PAMARMAR-713646 format. One record per atom (N, C-alpha, C): x, y, z. Coordinates in steps of 0.05 Angstrom, whole numbers, padded with zeros to 5 digits, always signed. Layout:
XYZ
...
//
This chain:
-00097-00101+00158
-00068-00101+00157
-00058-00116+00182
-00037-00131+00178
-00024-00146+00199
+00005-00137+00202
+00015-00139+00226
+00043-00133+00230
+00057-00157+00242
+00078-00166+00228
+00094-00188+00238
+00119-00176+00250
+00126-00183+00274
+00151-00173+00287
+00169-00197+00291
+00193-00194+00278
+00212-00216+00278
+00239-00207+00288
+00250-00221+00307
+00277-00215+00316
+00296-00232+00299
+00316-00219+00287
+00334-00232+00269
+00362-00236+00282
+00374-00258+00276
+00402-00263+00284
+00421-00255+00261
+00413-00260+00237
+00428-00252+00214
+00415-00228+00202
+00428-00205+00204
+00415-00180+00196
+00423-00171+00168
+00428-00190+00150
+00434-00183+00122
+00409-00187+00105
+00408-00174+00083
+00386-00177+00063
+00358-00173+00076
+00355-00151+00091
+00330-00146+00106
+00307-00144+00086
+00310-00129+00064
+00288-00126+00045
+00279-00153+00034
+00298-00169+00027
+00291-00196+00017
+00276-00212+00037
+00284-00211+00062
+00271-00226+00083
+00242-00216+00087
+00238-00190+00086
+00211-00179+00089
+00193-00189+00067
+00203-00188+00043
+00187-00197+00020
+00181-00227+00021
+00201-00243+00029
+00197-00272+00031
+00175-00278+00052
+00176-00264+00075
+00156-00269+00096
+00128-00263+00086
+00125-00240+00073
+00099-00233+00062
+00089-00253+00042
+00106-00261+00023
+00099-00280+00003
+00092-00307+00015
+00107-00316+00035
+00103-00342+00047
+00076-00343+00062
+00067-00320+00071
+00041-00318+00084
+00018-00314+00064
+00024-00311+00039
+00004-00306+00018
-00008-00278+00020
+00007-00259+00031
-00002-00232+00034
+00015-00213+00017
+00005-00189+00014
+00020-00168+00000
+00036-00151+00019
+00061-00147+00013
+00078-00130+00029
+00071-00101+00025
+00064-00087+00046
+00059-00058+00044
+00085-00043+00048
+00098-00049+00071
+00124-00037+00078
+00136-00053+00101
+00161-00046+00108
+00173-00058+00131
+00189-00036+00146
+00195-00042+00171
+00212-00024+00187
+00233-00041+00200
+00258-00031+00199
+00281-00045+00211
+00292-00029+00234
+00292-00041+00258
+00304-00029+00281
+00330-00044+00287
+00352-00034+00276
+00378-00048+00279
+00388-00050+00307
+00381-00031+00324
+00390-00031+00351
+00378-00055+00366
+00354-00063+00359
+00341-00086+00373
+00340-00111+00355
+00351-00109+00330
+00350-00131+00311
+00321-00139+00306
+00303-00120+00305
+00275-00125+00302
+00265-00116+00274
+00253-00134+00260
+00241-00129+00234
+00211-00130+00237
+00198-00108+00230
+00168-00106+00231
+00159-00105+00202
+00141-00124+00195
+00132-00127+00167
+00102-00122+00167
+00093-00103+00150
+00065-00095+00148
+00054-00107+00123
+00033-00124+00126
+00022-00139+00104
-00008-00138+00104
-00020-00146+00081
-00049-00147+00079
-00056-00166+00056
-00077-00182+00060
-00087-00199+00039
-00099-00182+00016
-00114-00161+00023
-00126-00143+00003
-00104-00129-00013
-00082-00121+00001
-00061-00108-00013
-00047-00126-00033
-00046-00152-00027
-00035-00171-00046
-00051-00171-00072
-00078-00171-00070
-00095-00170-00093
-00089-00144-00109
-00084-00122-00095
-00078-00097-00109
-00051-00099-00123
-00031-00109-00110
-00004-00112-00122
-00006-00130-00147
-00022-00152-00145
-00025-00170-00168
-00039-00156-00191
-00056-00136-00185
-00071-00121-00206
-00053-00101-00220
-00032-00091-00207
-00015-00070-00218
+00003-00082-00240
-00004-00077-00265
+00011-00086-00288
+00014-00062-00307
+00035-00061-00323
+00038-00038-00342
+00013-00035-00359
+00003-00010-00361
-00020-00003-00377
-00046-00001-00361
-00046-00013-00337
-00071-00012-00320
-00075+00017-00310
-00099+00026-00309
-00106+00052-00298
-00119+00048-00271
-00110+00063-00251
-00122+00061-00224
-00129+00089-00214
-00148+00090-00197
-00156+00115-00184
-00154+00111-00154
-00138+00128-00141
-00134+00124-00112
-00158+00136-00097
-00157+00134-00070
-00180+00142-00054
-00184+00173-00054
-00165+00188-00065
-00168+00217-00067
-00177+00226-00094
-00182+00207-00112
-00191+00213-00139
-00168+00217-00159
-00143+00214-00151
-00121+00216-00169
-00120+00192-00188
-00115+00197-00214
-00115+00176-00234
-00086+00171-00242
-00079+00145-00244
-00052+00137-00250
-00052+00115-00271
-00033+00117-00290
-00029+00096-00310
-00003+00082-00302
-00005+00057-00296
+00017+00041-00286
+00036+00035-00309
+00062+00039-00303
+00083+00035-00323
+00103+00012-00317
+00101+00000-00293
+00119-00021-00286
+00106-00041-00267
+00120-00062-00262
+00111-00081-00241
+00119-00069-00214
+00104-00075-00193
+00112-00065-00166
+00140-00077-00158
+00154-00060-00143
+00181-00069-00133
+00185-00056-00105
+00204-00067-00090
+00209-00058-00063
+00233-00038-00064
+00228-00014-00052
+00249+00006-00050
+00243+00024-00026
+00263+00032-00012
+00259+00050+00011
+00239+00039+00031
+00240+00013+00036
+00224-00001+00056
+00194-00002+00048
+00187+00006+00024
+00158+00006+00016
+00156-00005-00013
+00133-00016-00019
+00128-00025-00046
+00123-00001-00063
+00136+00000-00087
+00135+00022-00105
+00126+00013-00133
+00118+00032-00149
+00111+00027-00177
+00115+00052-00193
+00123+00050-00218
+00124+00073-00236
+00096+00078-00247
+00088+00103-00246
+00062+00111-00257
+00063+00141-00264
+00050+00149-00286
+00049+00177-00294
+00077+00189-00295
+00097+00174-00304
+00124+00185-00307
+00139+00190-00282
+00131+00178-00260
+00145+00182-00235
+00143+00156-00218
+00157+00155-00196
+00156+00132-00178
+00137+00139-00155
+00119+00120-00149
+00099+00124-00128
+00100+00101-00108
+00095+00106-00083
+00091+00085-00063
+00064+00072-00070
+00063+00046-00071
+00038+00032-00078
+00015+00039-00059
+00021+00043-00033
-00001+00049-00014
-00014+00076-00020
+00000+00094-00034
-00012+00119-00042
-00032+00115-00064
-00028+00096-00081
-00046+00090-00103
-00069+00072-00095
-00066+00058-00074
-00086+00038-00065
-00112+00052-00056
-00134+00040-00064
-00161+00050-00055
-00173+00027-00039
-00175+00030-00012
-00184+00008+00005
-00214+00002+00001
-00228+00019-00012
-00257+00014-00017
-00261-00007-00039
-00242-00008-00058
-00245-00026-00080
-00236-00055-00073
-00248-00074-00086
-00240-00102-00083
-00225-00109-00109
-00199-00112-00107
-00182-00117-00130
-00180-00147-00137
-00191-00164-00120
-00190-00193-00125
-00205-00200-00150
-00191-00212-00169
-00203-00220-00193
-00209-00198-00213
-00200-00173-00207
-00204-00152-00227
-00187-00158-00251
-00198-00154-00275
-00183-00159-00299
-00165-00135-00306
-00142-00141-00317
-00124-00120-00325
-00132-00109-00351
//
């Protein structure tokens, strides 16, 4: 995981800026933190997490590191500063479903 710390002059559309930074680096956005007092945006990204986000498609079944099984119902999206996805009839943070032991690169859906 990498953390990018960016001081912003224009403090609008923070979520969009976090997503654009992660995408422009070719990484997957895990989450971001905004410190409005210091105008500091911290973006947490990972190359492996990008492979996982690319793997999450409706109908895919995943097992997290705790053995929980989830059937994905939506594409990943950004909400509450973290990447989320619908699974098992509820909304989950993607990092809760992620299993760092698995290599998601090139896994077929």
